[in-house]
N, C-alpha and C positions, 0 to 999 in steps of 0.2 A: 504494500500500500504506500502511496505517496503521502508524505507528511504535509500538513498544513504549514505554510511558511509565513512568518510575520517579521516585520521591521518595526523597531521601537526607536525613535529619535531621542537624542539627549538622554541616553539610558545608562550612563556610566555611574550614576548615583541617584539617590532619592526615589521618587515615585517611578521614574522610568526604569531604574534597575529592578525595582520590585515587580513591575509589570513583566519585564523580561523573565525574571525568575519564575513567576507564576505560570507564564505561558510555556516555559520549558517543562515545568512540573506537569502541565496538562498534556504533554506529549507533542508539542509543536517544535518545529525548527525555527529558531529565533536569531535574527540578525540584530545585534546590539550596536546602534549607531552612537558614535561619540566623536566630538571634534578633537579631543585630546587622545592620542593613540595610547599613551601609557595608562591613563585612567580607564580607557575602554578595555584594554587587554586585561587589566587587573580585575575589572568587573566580570568579564567573561570567565576568567579563571575561578573566581569566587562562586559564580553560578554553576558552572560545570554543565554537563549534559550536552544537548544539541544546541549550544549557544555559540554564536560566531561574531567576532568583531568586524565592524565595517567603519572605516574612517568616514565621517559625514559631518560637514559643517553646513548647516542649513542656509547660511548666508552666502555660500560660495558655489556658483553655478558649476564650476569645474569639479568640485568635490561631489556635488549632487549627481552629476552625469556619470562620474566614475563609480559611485555607489550603485546607481541604477544598472549600469552595465555589469558590475560584479555580482549583484544579487540575482538578476534575471527574473525568475518566477517569483510571484508574490501573491498572497491571499489577503493578508491583513496589514494595514498601515496604521500605526499609532503615532500621531504627531504630538509628541510629548515635549520636545525641546522648547524651552521658554526662558525668558529672563525679565528682570526688573532692574532698572537703572537706579543706583543709589542716588538719593536726593530728589527724585521726581515725585514729590509727595503732595503737590497741590496745584492750584491754577497757575502758580508762578513757575512751574516746570518749564524748562527750556525746550525750544523746538528740537534741539539736538537730542534731547532725551526721548522725544517722541520718535524721531527717525531711527535711533538705535533700537528702541523697543519694538517698533513695528517691523524692523528689518528681520528680526527673529520670529516674533510672535504672530505676524501676519504674512509678510512677504515670503518668509522661509517656509511656512506651511503650504502656501500656494505653489512655490517652486518645487518642493519635494513631492507634493501630491501630483502635480502635473507630470513630473518626471517619471513617476511610477504608475501613471494611469494605463499605459499600454500593457504592463505586466498584470495589473489588477483586472483589466478587462478580459484577460485570458483565463482568469480564475473562475471557477464555477460558483464561488461564494465570496465575492469581494466585500471587504469590510474596512471602513475607515473610522477611527476614533480620534477626535480632536480634544486635547486636554485644555479646557477652558478654566473658568473661575466663577464661583458664586458671586463675587464682587462685580462681575461683568453684567449681571442681570439688570436691565433697565427697570423691570417691574419691581424688583426688590429695592433698588436704589431710590426709587421715587415713591415707595410706599412707606408712609410715616410709621405705621404700626410695625412693619417688618424691620425698619431701621432701628426703632426704639427697642425692639426685643432681640436684636441680633447679638449672638455671642461674640465677645471681643468687639464691642460696639465701634471702635474707630474705623474698622474696615467698611462698615455700612453706614456710619453716621457722619462721615466727613468726606471731603473730596480728596482722600488720600490716594497716592499712587495713580494719579490720573492717566499717565501714559500707559501704564500696565493695564489698568482696568478697561480703558477704552480700546486697547488692542485686543483684549479678549472679547469685548462686545463685537468688534469687527469680525473676529474669528467665528463667533456664533452665527453671524449673517452669512459668512462664507460656507459654514456647515449647512445651513438651510438651503442655499442656492445650489451647492454641489449635489445635495441629496435630490433636489428637484430635477437637475440636469442628468443625473445618473440613477434612474429609478431601479435599475437592476442591482445596485449597491445597497448596503445598509451603512449609512453615514450619520454619526451622532456626535454630540459634544458632551463632555463630562466635567462637572464641577467636583474636584477632588476633596474639597474642604481644606481647612487649615491643617497643614502637616509639618512635622518636624523635619524640614529640609533646609538646604542652604539658600533658598530663594530670597529670604530676608530674615533679619534678626528676630522679628516678631514670630515668624513661623517656627524658627528654631527653639524659641523659648516656650511657646504656647501650643504648638501643633501636636497632633497625635500621630500614631504609627502610619508611615506611608503605605505599608502593606494593605491597610484597610481600603485606602483609595484605589490601590492597584486592582483590588478585587472587582471594583466597579468597571474599570477599563477592560479587564479581561472578560467580564460578562458581556459587555457591548461588542467586544471583538469576536465573540463566538455566537452571536445571535443567529437564530434560524431564519430561513427565507421569509417567514411571516412576521419577523420582528420589526420594531419601529425603525423609521429612518427620518432624518431631518428633525431630530428632537434634542432636547437639552435636559440631561439628567444629573441629579446629585449622585454622589458615590454610592448611596444606599438604594438607588433605583427610583427615588422620588423625582417626579417631573418638576423641573425648575421653571420659574417664570422667565420669559425672554426679557 
């Protein structure tokens, strides 16, 4: 039998590494994408099994093309690579912080997805999972009751991390439109929740286990053909407001 093949971007640590680990445990062949070769190779060694390193910088078209050529066949793409620029915490955030953030969180996702579309189209069950953020939700961000009751209120109660949050809102729209354009795919966005990762200091101090968020991504990656598409889910399967 041919193994299901997955690619996880930004997977040398945090949620991405946990997603790769859980997919390997589920019996999939996993390509672990990492911009840094040393970190990527260490992550692959730690995970073991049918996990393979691929050098992938989502902001570099040459790197993306080389990865697409090296991987070849693909069934599942998990766009996990993301970043937050230090200091971009409010309306005073610089235009450069937006450019840098969008380069990875938006343009990188589009570039990687488009590069792997030919391979995904050859799959009998193509799946794409875009790792978004609950703070990207326009519905939650404009609902006073939700903002007031949000755990870790600063994330939902102030215009914090405006470049990051708006980039993930853009990613949600991309998810919706790609799902409409590719009805034979299952394409969804996931809000992983606040996790103990290196994304920012607050997440490191207040976040919970990345493995829990990874479970949500793995679930969406293995949806049946009758599963939802063009939707936005929390890590626990709850439908998120756009």
